[in-house]
N, C-alpha and C positions, 0 to 999 in steps of 0.2 A: 504493500500500500504506500510505502515511502516513495516508490518509483512512479507515482501517478500525480497528476496536477491537483490543485486545491479543489477545483470544481468537482472532479471525479470523486475525491475523498468525501466531500460534503454530501454529494448525491448518494454515494454508497451508504453513508451513515444514516441519512434520513430514510432511504429506501428500506434499510434493514429494520429500523424502528417501526416503520409503517407495516412491514410484513409481520413483525412480531405482534403488533397490536391487532392486526386483522386475524392472525392465527388464533390468538387468545379469544377474540370475539366469536370466531367461527366454532371453536371448540366448546366454548360456554353455551352457545346456542344449540349445538348438536346434543350435548349431554343433557341440558335442561329440557329440551323438546322430547328426547327419548324417555326421560323419567316421567314427564308430564303425561305422555301417551300411555305409558305403562299404568300409571295411577288411574287415569280415566278408564282404561280397559278393565281394571280390577273393580272399580266402582260400578261400571255399567253391568258387569257380570253379576255382581252382588244384587243389584237392583232387579235384573232380569230373573234371577233365581227366586227372589222374594215375591215378585209378581206372579211367577209360575206356581209357586207354592200356594199362594192365596187362591189362584184359579183352581188348583187341585182341591183345596178345601171347599170352595164354592160348588164345584161340579160334583164332588163326592156327596155333599149334603143334598144337593138338588136331586141327584139320581136316587138317593135313599128316600127322599120325600116322595118322589114319583112312585117308587115301589110301595111305600106305605099307602098312598092314595089308591094304587091298584088293588091292594089287599082289602081295602074297605069299600071299593066300588063294586056294586052288584051288576050293573049293566055292562055286558060284554063289549058293546060298541064303544063305550066310554073307556073301557080298559084298553082297547086297541089304540085309541088316541094317546092314552098315557104311555103305552108301550113305545110308541114312536118318539114321544118326547124323551122318555128314559133312555132309549137307544142313542139319541143324539147327545144326551148328557154324558153317557158312558164313552162315546167316541171322543168327546172333548177331554174327558178325564184321561183316557189312554194317550191322547196327544200331549196332554200336560206332562204325563209321566215320561213319555219319549223325549219331550223338550228338556226336562230336567236331567235326564240321563245323558243327553247330548252335551250338556254343560260339564259333564263329569271330567275330573282330573284324577290322576293316580292316587292322590292323597285322600280322595273321597270315595274310592272304589268300594270299600266295605259298606259305607252308608248307602251307596247306590244299590248294591246287591241286596241289602236288607229291605230297602224300599220296594224293589221289584218283587221280592218274595212276599212281602206283606200285601202288595197290590194283587198278586196272583191268588192269595188266600181269600182276600175280600171278594174278588171277582168270582171265585168258586162258590163262596157262600151266597153271593148275590144271585148267581144263575140257579143254584139249588132252590132258593126261595121262589124264584119266578116259575120254575118247573112245577112247584106244588100249588101255585095259585089256582089253576083251572081244575084241579082235582080235589084238593082238600084245604079249605080256607083256614081251618084251625091249625093244621100242621104248618101251613105257610106262615101264619102269625108267629108260631113258635120258632120256626126257622129264621124269621126276621130278627129275632133277638140275637141269634148268632151273627147275623149279617151286621147288625148295629155294633156288636162288639168288635167285629173285624174292621168295621169302618173307623171306630175309635182308635184301633191299633194302627191303621193306615195313617190317620191324621197325626198321631203321636210320632210315627216314623218320619213323616214329612217334617215335623218340628225338629226332631233330632238331626235330620239331614241338614236343615238350615243352621242349626247350632254348629255342626261340624264344618259346614261351608263357611260360616262366619269366622270360625277360628282359623281356618286355612287362609281366608282372605286377610285377616289381621297379620298372620305370619308373612304373607306375601307383601303386604303394605310396609311392614317393618323392614323386610329385606330391601324393598324399593327405596325406603327412606335412607337405609344404610348406604345403598349404592349412590344415592343423591349426595350424601355427606362426603363419600369418597370422591365423587366427581368434583365437588366444590373444592375439596382439599387439593386435588390434582390441578385444578385451574389456578388456585392460589399459589401453588408451588411453581407452576409454569410462569405465572405472572411475576413472581418474585425473581425467578431466574432471568426472565426477559428484562426486568428492571435493572438487574445487575449487569447484564450484557450491554444494555443501553448506556448505563453510566460508564462502564469501562470503554465502550466505543467512543463516547463523547470525550472522555479524558485522553484517549489515544489520538483522536482526531485533533483536539485542541492543542495537545503537545506537539504534534507533527507540524502545526502551523506556528505556534508561539515560540518554539525553541529556535528555529532559524531566524525568526523575526527579531528575537532578543539579541542574537549574535550580530545581526546587521545593525541594530541600534547601537550596540557597544562599539563596533568599528567606526560608526559615524561619529560618536562622541570622541573617540580617540583621534580621529582625523581633525575634528574641530579643535582639539587641544594641541595639534601639531605632532602627534605621535605617528610617525611615518615608518613603522616597522614593516619588514617584508612578511607577507602572509602566504600560507600554503593554499593553493587553489584546489578545491575538491569538485568532483563532478556534481552537476545539479540536475534535478528531475522535475522541478515544478517552478512556479513563478517566484516563490520566496528564495529558492536556491539560485535562480537566475539573478535576482536582485543582490543576494549576498555575494555571488561571484563577481558581479559588476563593481560592487563597492571594494572588494578585495583587490580587484584588478586596478582600480583607480589608486588605491593605497600603494600598491606595488609600483605603479608607474611614477607616482610622486616620490617614492623612496629611491627610485633609480635616478632621479634628476640631481 
């Protein structure tokens, strides 16, 4: 860098500082955006799971209520209408279960398996009660008690799944927060390193300019005081070196007179 002119040195210094600043800004933006997207994804997943669980609760109760109405309805035509409504509610319930399974992660696998098993047991009891409706109302009512118990177990299982999912979400959020802290620490370290580099670069550049300038000023003062000593000429590579060379040449020429 000593072999370049002053303009090149200053341009290099400013360009280096600008590149460092842009690099820090880009790194900070990328890291913070990544952490923000991860947090939003986790929160959206938690919200979707909660809404789906609520839909399971609603549709399960609705289908159970439809079954109870079928048990108490004497008119076959009315029961057929209720069957259609109940079938639609059960389809929605199955879809809700599939949706919540689709959100499954390995950390929630056990809860998912229990939920599917409890749903299968409830569905079996439900169908068993329906099969008795057209043949024996009293037995159907007795079977409905088992269906209600299995429904309660299903809803409890859904609640337990939500608790497990919430715990896993909190773990993921804590990990994401830790990664955010690590990213901020890394940005601070890089910023500090860039600041040190900038300071050293500024000192280096200023010294490369002021050192030869001080030498030229010293020679000028000696010339003004009449000290015409012979001086060694050194190669120059920039404007200040050229000026110093010219002053020394003048001093040597005067010394030769």
